[in-house]
C-alpha positions as CSV (number, residue, x, y, z in Angstrom):
1,M,-133.4,74.8,-90.6
2,M,-129.3,75.1,-90.8
3,K,-127.7,76.8,-93.8
4,R,-124.2,75.0,-94.7
5,V,-122.1,76.3,-97.8
6,L,-120.1,74.0,-99.8
7,S,-117.3,74.7,-101.7
8,V,-117.2,72.5,-104.6
9,G,-114.6,72.5,-107.5
10,L,-115.7,72.2,-111.1
11,L,-112.1,70.6,-113.5
12,A,-113.5,70.5,-117.4
13,V,-111.2,69.3,-120.0
14,V,-111.2,70.8,-123.1
15,V,-109.5,68.1,-126.0
16,G,-108.9,68.8,-129.5
17,L,-106.8,67.7,-132.2
18,V,-103.5,70.1,-132.8
19,P,-104.3,70.3,-136.9
20,S,-100.1,70.6,-137.2
21,T,-99.4,66.9,-135.5
22,G,-102.6,65.6,-134.9
23,Q,-101.9,65.0,-131.9
24,A,-105.1,66.1,-128.6
25,P,-103.4,68.2,-126.2
26,V,-105.3,68.9,-123.5
27,Q,-106.4,72.0,-121.9
28,T,-107.4,72.3,-118.1
29,I,-109.8,74.8,-116.8
30,N,-110.2,75.8,-113.4
31,A,-113.9,76.7,-111.7
32,L,-115.1,77.3,-108.1
33,A,-118.1,78.4,-107.1
34,P,-119.8,77.6,-103.6
35,I,-122.8,76.3,-103.1
36,E,-125.6,76.9,-100.6
37,L,-127.1,74.0,-99.5
38,L,-130.6,75.1,-98.0
39,L,-132.9,72.2,-97.6
40,D,-131.4,68.9,-95.9
41,G,-133.3,66.2,-94.9
42,S,-136.0,66.8,-97.3
43,Q,-137.7,63.5,-98.3
44,E,-138.6,62.9,-102.4
45,L,-137.7,66.5,-104.1
46,V,-139.3,66.8,-107.0
47,G,-140.6,70.6,-108.4
48,V,-138.7,74.1,-108.8
49,A,-139.8,76.9,-109.8
50,V,-138.4,80.4,-109.4
51,T,-140.0,84.0,-108.6
52,F,-138.5,87.0,-110.3
53,D,-137.0,88.2,-107.2
54,A,-135.5,84.6,-107.0
55,T,-137.4,83.6,-104.2
56,A,-137.3,79.4,-105.5
57,Y,-140.3,77.3,-104.5
58,V,-139.8,73.6,-103.8
59,S,-141.9,70.5,-104.0
60,D,-141.4,67.4,-101.5
61,A,-143.7,65.0,-102.8
62,G,-142.5,62.7,-99.5
63,A,-144.0,65.3,-97.1
64,G,-146.4,66.4,-99.1
65,V,-145.4,69.7,-98.5
66,V,-144.1,73.5,-100.9
67,Y,-141.3,74.7,-99.5
68,K,-140.7,78.4,-100.1
69,I,-136.9,80.1,-100.3
70,S,-136.1,83.5,-100.0
71,P,-133.4,85.4,-101.7
72,T,-131.7,85.4,-98.5
73,G,-131.5,81.5,-97.6
74,V,-134.8,81.6,-95.3
75,V,-136.6,78.0,-95.6
76,T,-140.5,78.2,-94.8
77,I,-142.9,75.9,-95.8
78,A,-145.6,77.7,-98.4
79,V,-148.2,75.1,-99.0
80,S,-148.3,71.2,-97.1
81,G,-151.0,68.8,-96.7
82,L,-151.0,67.9,-100.3
83,Q,-150.9,64.7,-102.1
84,R,-147.6,64.1,-103.5
85,P,-147.0,67.7,-104.9
86,A,-144.6,67.2,-108.0
87,G,-144.1,70.1,-110.7
88,L,-143.9,73.7,-109.9
89,A,-144.0,76.8,-112.1
90,L,-145.3,80.7,-112.1
91,D,-148.5,82.0,-113.8
92,L,-148.4,84.9,-115.6
93,T,-148.8,86.9,-112.2
94,G,-146.6,85.4,-110.4
95,R,-148.8,83.2,-108.8
96,L,-147.6,79.5,-108.5
97,L,-149.1,76.5,-110.0
98,I,-148.1,72.9,-108.0
99,T,-148.9,69.3,-110.0
100,E,-150.6,66.8,-107.3
101,E,-149.5,63.8,-107.9
102,G,-151.8,61.9,-105.7
103,G,-154.5,64.1,-106.0
104,G,-154.4,63.9,-109.0
105,R,-155.1,68.0,-109.4
106,I,-153.9,70.8,-110.0
107,L,-153.2,73.6,-107.7
108,R,-152.3,77.6,-108.0
109,L,-151.8,79.4,-104.8
110,E,-152.6,82.8,-104.2
111,A,-151.4,85.7,-102.8
112,T,-153.7,84.9,-99.4
113,G,-152.1,81.7,-99.0
114,A,-155.4,79.7,-100.3
115,L,-155.0,76.7,-102.9
116,T,-157.6,77.1,-106.0
117,V,-158.4,74.2,-107.8
118,L,-157.9,74.6,-111.5
119,A,-158.1,71.0,-112.6
120,T,-159.3,67.7,-111.1
121,G,-159.5,63.8,-112.1
122,L,-155.8,63.8,-113.6
123,R,-154.5,60.5,-113.8
124,S,-150.6,61.5,-111.5
125,P,-149.8,64.7,-113.0
126,R,-146.7,65.4,-113.1
127,W,-145.1,68.3,-115.1
128,L,-146.4,71.6,-115.9
129,A,-145.5,74.7,-118.0
130,V,-147.1,78.3,-118.6
131,N,-147.6,78.8,-122.2
132,L,-147.2,83.2,-122.5
133,D,-151.2,82.9,-123.7
134,G,-151.6,81.7,-120.3
135,S,-153.0,78.2,-121.2
136,L,-150.8,75.7,-119.5
137,Y,-149.6,72.4,-120.6
138,I,-149.8,69.2,-117.8
139,S,-148.2,65.6,-118.0
140,H,-150.1,63.2,-117.0
141,H,-151.0,59.3,-117.2
142,G,-153.2,58.8,-120.2
143,P,-155.0,55.7,-120.8
144,P,-152.0,52.6,-120.8
145,P,-151.8,51.9,-124.4
146,D,-153.5,48.8,-125.5
147,G,-153.4,48.0,-121.7
148,L,-150.1,47.6,-121.8
149,D,-147.0,49.2,-119.4
150,P,-149.6,51.9,-117.6
151,T,-146.0,54.2,-117.0
152,E,-146.2,54.1,-121.2
153,G,-148.8,56.2,-121.7
154,R,-148.2,59.9,-120.4
155,E,-150.4,62.3,-122.5
156,I,-149.8,66.2,-122.8
157,L,-153.3,68.2,-121.6
158,R,-153.6,71.3,-122.8
159,L,-155.3,73.7,-120.2
160,V,-157.0,77.2,-121.1
161,P,-158.8,79.1,-117.9
162,G,-162.6,77.9,-118.4
163,K,-162.6,75.3,-120.8
164,S,-162.2,71.7,-120.6
165,P,-158.6,70.1,-121.0
166,T,-157.5,68.7,-124.7
167,V,-155.0,66.3,-125.6
168,V,-152.2,67.7,-127.6
169,A,-150.0,64.5,-127.5
170,T,-150.4,61.1,-126.2
171,G,-148.4,58.3,-126.4
172,L,-145.8,59.2,-124.9
173,S,-143.3,57.7,-122.4
174,R,-140.6,58.1,-119.4
175,L,-142.1,61.5,-118.5
176,E,-140.9,61.3,-115.4
């Protein structure tokens, strides 16, 4: 996979009223920053997590893989064969956590490359976050409210290691 570098210009316009005239002067600020295209031809990029050493992980739900991008821009596949990987996060020790929408699971990538299953039986888990106490917050489809549109029934679960998940918010919509 070849790395391409693009330059993108950012034009910002600052508008404010000048008290003496009541007119709105326009001040233009130009910023030019290089942008690197690191993944090209991917199917459905969804989640991103970045480690302290600037290693990035990106999930591709359509391809069923999680890419690892080194700080120097080298792209490799960290995990493959997943069922729609989506949200990514890092636990308190820096291990990668993955929501697997199609499989209804939360996975942890170990230093050995093995996957540990942290939770199963979730309905399309999408996003996750790690709390300072090590617990996970996970969005997934709960039961549809009153049998209505299933996209309206998102829940947030709290998963504490060694305990059953608990619902902390329900009836949420549009957490896609």
